[in-house]
C-alpha positions as CSV (number, residue, x, y, z in Angstrom):
1,M,26.1,21.3,2.1
2,I,25.5,18.0,4.1
3,E,23.2,18.3,7.1
4,P,22.1,15.7,9.8
5,S,19.8,13.5,8.5
6,P,16.3,13.2,10.4
7,L,16.2,9.3,9.6
8,A,19.5,8.7,11.7
9,E,19.6,5.4,9.3
10,F,23.2,4.6,10.4
11,A,23.3,5.2,14.4
12,G,25.3,2.8,15.9
13,R,27.1,1.7,13.0
14,V,30.5,2.2,11.6
15,A,31.8,2.7,8.0
16,L,35.3,2.8,6.4
17,V,35.6,5.1,3.4
18,T,38.5,4.7,1.1
19,G,39.8,7.7,-0.9
20,G,37.9,9.8,1.7
21,G,39.7,12.9,1.7
22,S,37.9,14.7,-1.2
23,G,35.5,14.5,-3.8
24,I,32.8,11.8,-3.7
25,G,34.5,9.9,-1.1
26,R,34.5,12.7,1.5
27,A,30.8,13.3,0.7
28,I,29.8,9.7,1.3
29,A,31.7,9.7,4.7
30,L,30.0,13.1,5.8
31,R,26.7,11.6,4.6
32,Y,27.1,8.5,6.6
33,A,28.0,10.7,9.6
34,A,24.8,13.0,8.9
35,G,22.9,9.8,9.3
36,G,24.3,9.2,12.7
37,G,27.2,6.7,12.1
38,D,30.8,6.6,12.8
39,V,33.4,6.9,10.0
40,V,37.0,6.0,9.2
41,V,38.4,7.5,6.3
42,L,41.3,5.8,4.8
43,G,44.0,7.1,2.3
44,R,47.5,8.1,1.6
45,R,47.7,11.6,2.4
46,P,46.5,12.3,6.1
47,E,45.9,16.0,5.6
48,P,42.8,15.7,3.7
49,L,41.5,12.6,5.6
50,E,42.0,14.9,8.6
51,E,39.8,17.6,7.2
52,T,37.2,15.1,6.5
53,A,37.3,13.6,9.9
54,H,36.9,17.0,11.4
55,L,33.8,17.9,9.2
56,A,32.3,14.7,10.2
57,E,32.9,15.3,14.1
58,E,31.0,18.6,13.5
59,L,27.9,16.6,12.4
60,G,28.1,14.7,15.5
61,A,30.1,11.6,14.4
62,R,32.9,9.6,15.9
63,A,35.4,9.9,13.2
64,A,39.0,8.7,12.6
65,V,41.8,8.7,10.1
66,V,43.9,5.7,8.5
67,S,47.0,6.4,6.4
68,C,47.4,3.6,4.3
69,D,48.2,2.5,0.6
70,V,45.3,0.1,-0.5
71,R,47.8,-1.4,-2.9
72,D,49.5,-3.3,0.0
73,P,47.3,-6.0,1.1
74,D,49.2,-6.6,4.6
75,A,48.9,-2.8,5.4
76,V,45.1,-2.8,4.3
77,T,44.5,-6.0,6.7
78,A,46.1,-4.3,9.4
79,A,44.2,-1.1,8.9
80,V,40.8,-2.9,8.7
81,D,41.5,-4.9,11.7
82,G,42.4,-1.8,13.7
83,V,39.1,-0.2,12.7
84,V,37.3,-3.4,14.0
85,G,39.5,-3.3,17.1
86,E,38.8,0.3,17.7
87,H,34.9,0.4,17.0
88,G,34.0,-3.4,17.7
89,R,32.6,-3.7,14.2
90,I,32.6,-2.8,10.5
91,D,29.0,-2.1,9.1
92,A,30.1,-0.6,5.6
93,L,32.9,-0.2,3.2
94,V,33.1,2.1,0.5
95,N,35.7,1.4,-2.4
96,N,36.4,4.8,-3.5
97,A,40.1,5.0,-3.9
98,A,41.1,5.6,-7.4
99,G,43.7,6.7,-9.7
100,N,43.0,7.6,-13.2
101,F,44.2,9.8,-16.2
102,V,43.3,9.9,-19.8
103,C,45.8,8.3,-22.2
104,P,45.4,6.5,-25.6
105,A,45.8,2.8,-25.4
106,E,49.0,2.7,-27.8
107,D,50.8,5.3,-25.5
108,L,49.9,3.6,-22.3
109,S,53.0,2.4,-20.5
110,P,53.0,-0.8,-18.7
111,N,53.9,1.1,-15.5
112,G,50.9,3.4,-16.2
113,W,48.4,0.1,-16.7
114,R,49.8,-1.5,-13.4
115,A,49.5,1.8,-11.4
116,V,45.8,1.9,-12.2
117,L,44.9,-1.6,-11.9
118,D,46.9,-1.8,-8.7
119,I,44.9,0.8,-7.0
120,V,41.6,0.4,-8.5
121,L,41.0,-3.3,-8.9
122,N,43.5,-4.9,-6.5
123,G,43.0,-2.1,-3.9
124,T,39.2,-2.8,-3.9
125,F,39.6,-6.5,-3.6
126,Y,42.3,-6.3,-0.7
127,C,39.8,-3.9,1.1
128,T,36.7,-5.8,0.5
129,R,38.4,-9.2,1.5
130,A,39.7,-7.6,4.7
131,A,36.3,-6.3,5.4
132,A,34.4,-9.4,4.7
133,R,36.6,-11.5,7.1
134,H,34.8,-9.4,9.8
135,M,31.4,-9.0,8.1
136,L,30.6,-12.7,7.5
137,P,31.1,-13.8,10.7
138,A,29.0,-11.1,12.1
139,G,26.3,-11.9,9.2
140,R,25.9,-8.7,8.1
141,G,27.5,-6.0,5.9
142,A,27.2,-3.5,2.9
143,I,30.2,-3.2,0.6
144,L,29.7,-0.3,-2.1
145,N,32.0,-0.1,-4.9
146,V,32.3,3.3,-7.0
147,I,32.8,2.5,-10.8
148,A,32.2,4.5,-13.8
149,S,29.7,3.8,-16.8
150,Y,32.7,3.1,-19.4
151,A,33.3,-0.1,-17.3
152,W,30.5,-1.4,-19.7
153,H,30.0,1.0,-22.7
154,G,33.8,2.1,-23.1
155,H,35.5,5.4,-23.7
156,P,38.3,6.4,-25.8
157,G,41.6,7.0,-23.4
158,T,40.4,5.2,-20.6
159,V,41.3,1.6,-21.4
160,H,43.4,1.0,-18.0
161,S,40.6,2.5,-15.8
162,A,37.8,0.8,-17.8
163,A,39.6,-2.5,-17.3
164,A,39.9,-1.9,-13.3
165,K,36.3,-0.8,-13.0
166,G,34.9,-3.7,-15.5
167,G,36.8,-5.9,-13.2
168,I,35.5,-4.3,-10.1
169,L,31.8,-5.0,-11.7
170,A,32.2,-8.6,-12.2
171,M,33.8,-8.8,-8.7
172,T,30.8,-7.2,-7.4
173,R,28.4,-9.4,-9.0
174,T,30.3,-12.7,-8.1
175,L,30.7,-11.8,-4.4
176,A,26.9,-10.7,-4.1
177,A,26.2,-14.1,-5.5
178,E,28.7,-16.1,-3.2
179,W,27.8,-13.8,0.0
180,G,24.0,-13.0,-0.6
181,G,23.1,-16.0,1.8
182,R,25.6,-14.8,4.6
183,G,24.1,-11.3,5.1
184,V,26.9,-9.4,3.2
185,R,25.4,-7.0,0.3
186,V,27.7,-5.9,-2.6
187,N,26.8,-3.3,-5.0
188,C,28.2,-0.5,-7.2
189,I,27.4,3.3,-8.0
190,S,28.5,4.8,-11.1
191,P,28.7,8.6,-10.9
192,G,28.4,10.3,-13.9
193,P,30.3,14.0,-14.6
194,T,30.7,15.3,-11.1
195,E,31.5,18.8,-10.0
196,T,34.9,18.2,-8.0
197,E,38.0,20.3,-7.5
198,G,40.1,17.8,-9.5
199,A,37.6,16.3,-12.0
200,G,37.3,19.8,-14.2
201,A,40.9,20.3,-14.6
202,A,41.7,16.7,-15.6
203,L,38.7,15.8,-17.9
204,W,37.0,19.1,-19.1
205,P,39.6,21.6,-18.8
206,T,38.4,24.2,-21.7
207,D,34.9,25.8,-22.2
208,A,34.7,23.6,-25.1
209,D,35.5,20.2,-23.4
210,R,32.9,21.2,-20.8
211,A,30.2,21.9,-23.1
212,R,30.9,18.5,-25.0
213,V,30.6,16.4,-21.9
214,L,27.3,18.3,-20.9
215,G,26.1,17.6,-24.5
216,S,26.4,13.7,-23.5
217,V,24.2,14.1,-20.5
218,P,20.3,13.9,-21.2
219,A,19.9,15.8,-17.8
220,G,21.8,18.8,-19.1
221,R,24.1,19.2,-16.0
222,F,26.6,18.0,-13.7
223,T,25.8,16.2,-10.9
224,T,27.5,17.1,-7.3
225,P,29.4,14.8,-4.7
226,E,26.5,15.5,-2.3
227,E,24.0,14.2,-4.8
228,V,25.9,10.9,-5.2
229,A,26.4,10.4,-1.5
230,E,22.7,10.7,-1.2
231,S,22.2,7.7,-3.5
232,A,25.2,5.9,-1.9
233,A,23.5,6.3,1.6
234,F,20.5,4.6,0.0
235,L,22.5,1.6,-1.1
236,L,24.3,1.6,2.4
237,D,20.9,1.5,4.4
238,D,19.6,-2.1,5.2
239,A,16.3,-0.5,5.9
240,R,15.8,0.8,2.3
241,A,18.3,-1.4,0.2
242,G,18.5,-4.7,2.3
243,Y,16.9,-6.6,-0.9
244,V,19.4,-4.9,-3.1
245,T,22.8,-6.7,-4.0
246,G,24.8,-7.3,-7.2
247,D,23.5,-4.2,-8.7
248,V,24.7,-0.9,-10.2
249,L,22.9,2.5,-9.5
250,S,23.9,4.9,-12.3
251,V,23.8,8.5,-10.9
252,D,24.7,10.4,-14.2
253,G,21.6,12.2,-15.5
254,G,21.4,9.3,-18.1
255,Q,24.6,9.7,-19.6
256,W,25.2,5.8,-19.9
257,L,22.1,5.5,-22.0
258,G,24.1,7.4,-25.1
259,K,22.7,10.0,-27.1
260,A,20.1,9.5,-29.6
261,V,21.0,9.9,-33.6
262,Y,19.7,13.2,-33.8
263,A,20.9,15.9,-30.9
264,D,17.6,16.3,-30.1
265,S,14.7,14.2,-31.8
266,S,12.0,16.5,-30.5
267,R,13.5,19.4,-32.7
268,A,13.8,16.8,-35.7
269,D,10.1,15.8,-35.2
270,S,9.3,19.5,-35.1
271,S,11.2,20.2,-38.2
272,R,9.6,17.3,-40.0
273,A,6.3,18.8,-39.0
274,D,7.0,22.1,-40.2
275,S,8.1,20.8,-43.4
276,S,5.2,18.9,-43.8
277,R,2.9,21.8,-43.1
278,A,4.9,23.9,-45.7
279,D,4.5,21.2,-48.4
280,S,0.8,21.0,-47.6
281,S,0.5,24.9,-47.9
282,R,2.4,24.9,-51.3
283,S,0.4,21.9,-52.8
284,R,-2.9,23.9,-51.8
285,S,-1.7,27.1,-53.4
């Protein structure tokens, strides 16, 4: 549950959130609204977007919905221009729109490859370019791209998504270097396993799958969209993160670190200590 923020750090500002109809996108939009900002949520299906906008209005924000396919560059440009025309500015862009499914690389069709790259990588660029054309002349702006840690460490069955998100990571760093002196910050946030309506069914459909995923997270739990949104709010806030650009904030309970050779090295150490004491006891007897 997201409550109004006493910081009101986004008062007078406007954010556009793609994929804002559910999950992490919705939570980030609501956190921006809770911070006093106005939000525009963009996606292909208007019904969940309308629900997000209604929830944002309950937090006191001015909220709007834009039905748009991020794969269409002309439609994206028109949508962003419309946001600026209506609100007079755009201060933040969150690229959260995504499409993904697990598939072995050898079984992935060209259409499946293109579908994910078009939404994730191309869509992110189209939205970023359209927003930057307003942010750069204004000399201000924060762009936040939602990626995943397999963008740099890889994961079986995600070659299409990993390639797209790896491209976003490279794009983020390139644009941070290119636009850093012009007042526009570009960062990534990398959520770990997150409790959302769709994630469980798609990524850990069985109890065994869930246990396996949890076993890869040192923190030993899943995160929530609201927890990710709080970290996103930090990166979008110029007062707290104004000197942060070209970076990645991992919000994954340490999953990106990988696991040690031993499932629990502290237990391994304890076992060795017990064995040593037993050997010592036997030698004295």
